[in-house]
Structure formats: structure tokens, C-alpha cells
C-alpha positions as CSV (number, residue, x, y, z in Angstrom):
1,M,-19.1,6.2,7.1
2,N,-19.6,5.2,3.6
3,L,-16.4,4.9,1.6
4,P,-16.0,5.0,-2.1
5,A,-15.3,1.5,-4.0
6,L,-11.6,0.4,-4.0
7,R,-10.2,0.6,-7.5
8,N,-6.9,2.5,-7.8
9,I,-3.8,1.0,-5.8
10,L,-0.4,2.5,-5.8
11,C,2.0,-0.3,-5.0
12,V,5.5,0.9,-3.8
13,E,7.8,-2.2,-3.8
14,D,11.8,-2.2,-4.5
15,D,11.9,-5.9,-5.4
16,P,11.0,-6.1,-8.9
17,D,9.8,-9.8,-8.5
18,I,7.6,-9.1,-5.5
19,Q,6.3,-6.0,-7.5
20,M,5.4,-7.8,-10.4
21,I,3.8,-10.6,-8.4
22,A,1.8,-8.2,-6.5
23,R,0.8,-6.2,-9.5
24,L,-0.6,-9.4,-11.4
25,A,-2.2,-10.6,-8.5
26,L,-4.0,-7.4,-7.7
27,E,-5.0,-6.9,-11.3
28,A,-5.8,-10.3,-12.6
29,V,-7.5,-11.8,-9.5
30,G,-8.7,-8.7,-7.7
31,G,-9.7,-6.6,-10.7
32,F,-7.9,-3.4,-9.4
33,V,-6.0,-0.8,-11.2
34,V,-2.8,-0.8,-10.3
35,R,0.4,1.6,-10.6
36,A,3.7,0.1,-9.3
37,C,6.9,1.7,-8.7
38,G,10.2,0.7,-7.3
39,S,11.0,3.5,-4.8
40,G,9.6,6.1,-2.4
41,R,11.0,8.9,-4.6
42,E,9.2,7.3,-7.8
43,A,5.9,7.3,-5.6
44,L,6.2,10.9,-5.0
45,T,6.7,11.6,-8.7
46,M,3.7,9.0,-9.6
47,V,1.1,10.9,-7.5
48,D,2.2,14.3,-8.9
49,G,0.7,13.0,-12.2
50,E,-2.9,12.1,-13.2
51,F,-3.0,9.0,-11.1
52,L,-4.7,9.5,-7.6
53,P,-4.8,6.1,-5.8
54,D,-7.6,5.0,-3.3
55,L,-5.0,2.9,-1.4
56,L,-1.4,3.0,-1.0
57,L,0.5,-0.5,-0.7
58,L,3.9,0.3,0.7
59,D,6.8,-1.9,1.2
60,V,8.5,-1.1,4.8
61,M,12.1,-1.7,3.9
62,M,13.4,0.0,0.8
63,P,16.8,1.9,0.0
64,E,17.0,5.7,0.4
65,M,13.2,6.2,1.4
66,D,11.8,3.4,3.5
67,G,8.1,2.9,3.7
68,P,7.3,5.1,6.4
69,A,9.3,7.9,5.4
70,T,7.6,7.7,2.0
71,L,4.2,7.6,3.6
72,A,5.3,10.9,5.5
73,H,6.3,12.6,2.2
74,L,3.1,11.5,0.8
75,R,0.9,13.1,3.4
76,C,2.3,16.4,2.7
77,D,0.2,16.4,-0.4
78,P,-3.3,17.4,0.6
79,R,-4.7,15.0,-1.9
80,M,-2.9,12.3,0.0
81,E,-3.5,13.1,3.5
82,R,-6.5,10.6,4.0
83,I,-5.5,7.8,1.5
84,P,-5.4,4.7,3.5
85,V,-2.1,2.7,3.6
86,I,-1.3,-1.1,4.0
87,F,2.4,-1.8,4.7
88,M,4.0,-5.0,3.3
89,T,6.7,-6.4,5.3
90,A,8.4,-9.2,6.8
91,K,8.9,-7.2,10.2
92,V,5.9,-8.2,11.8
93,Q,6.8,-8.3,15.5
94,A,4.2,-6.7,18.0
95,G,6.3,-3.6,18.4
96,E,6.6,-3.1,14.7
97,M,2.9,-3.8,14.1
98,A,2.2,-1.1,16.7
99,L,4.4,1.3,14.9
100,Y,2.6,0.7,11.5
101,R,-0.7,1.2,13.1
102,A,0.6,4.3,14.8
103,L,1.7,5.6,11.4
104,G,-2.2,5.2,10.3
105,A,-1.9,1.9,8.5
106,I,-5.4,0.0,8.1
107,G,-3.4,-3.3,7.9
108,V,-0.1,-5.1,7.2
109,I,0.5,-8.1,4.6
110,A,3.1,-10.2,5.9
111,K,5.8,-11.2,3.5
112,P,6.1,-13.9,2.0
113,F,2.3,-13.4,1.1
114,D,0.1,-15.8,-0.8
115,P,-0.4,-14.1,-4.2
116,M,-3.9,-15.7,-4.7
117,Q,-4.8,-14.5,-1.3
118,L,-3.4,-10.9,-1.7
119,P,-6.3,-9.2,-3.3
120,A,-8.9,-10.6,-0.8
121,D,-6.7,-9.6,2.1
122,V,-6.4,-6.2,0.7
123,R,-10.2,-6.0,0.1
124,R,-10.8,-7.3,3.7
125,M,-8.7,-4.6,5.2
126,W,-10.4,-1.9,3.0
127,E,-13.9,-3.1,4.1
128,A,-12.7,-3.4,7.7
129,R,-11.9,0.2,7.6
130,Q,-15.4,1.1,6.2
131,A,-17.0,-0.8,9.1
132,A,-15.2,0.8,11.8
């Protein structure tokens, strides 16, 4: 399967510092176009507009609507059904990882992450999906 190039990323992260670091790293080091928001509800609004991401980068633990719930709501939009997702979380035990994979995640970024390595990790997971 030949996938399109990865360009647009929607980063959903409730911690403003982590959100800023991830965005800067993905844009400055990775060359991606990143839209960032601080909640699942904000993510739902963002994809209603003109921005359609190639990839979702979702924090797992957020107030009100966590990452898995945000993903479930986003998947109700036909344009978002097949958009790949990578979860970012400190919860990386085997059972939790299995849950993320069952939800359709193509990968998991463990927090804390290395900002300089983040773009390469995202690209590697994207390319691994293409190779599968």
C-alpha cells in the first residue's frame, strides 16, 4: 500500500509546555505542519474546519475527554475514520500498550520524550505502517 507523505499533524495535549515542545520539535526539526490544541473537545472543533490531518498525535490522559475517547469521537467523522493515531503517554505497561494497539494506534510515544527525537520517532512509525 502506497501512503501519502506525512505533512499535517494534529497534536492534542493538555499540558501547555509539552504541547509547545512537541509542536516546536515537529515543526522546526521535522518540517511538519502542526496544529495543536489542549483538549479533546478542541480537537473535534479543529477538524470541523479546514485542517485535515494526516496523523493524530493524542495525549492519553486529559481531563473531561481522554485520548481514547477523543479518538472515538473523531472516528465518527468519515474523513477521520482512517487517519492514523500515535498516543503519547507515561502509561506504557504491556496491558496499556495492548489497549492502544487495539484502538488502532500505529505507535506510542512514551513520556517524557526526547524533543529532538520526536520527529524521527513519528516518521519511523508512519513509515512502519506503510511497510506493513
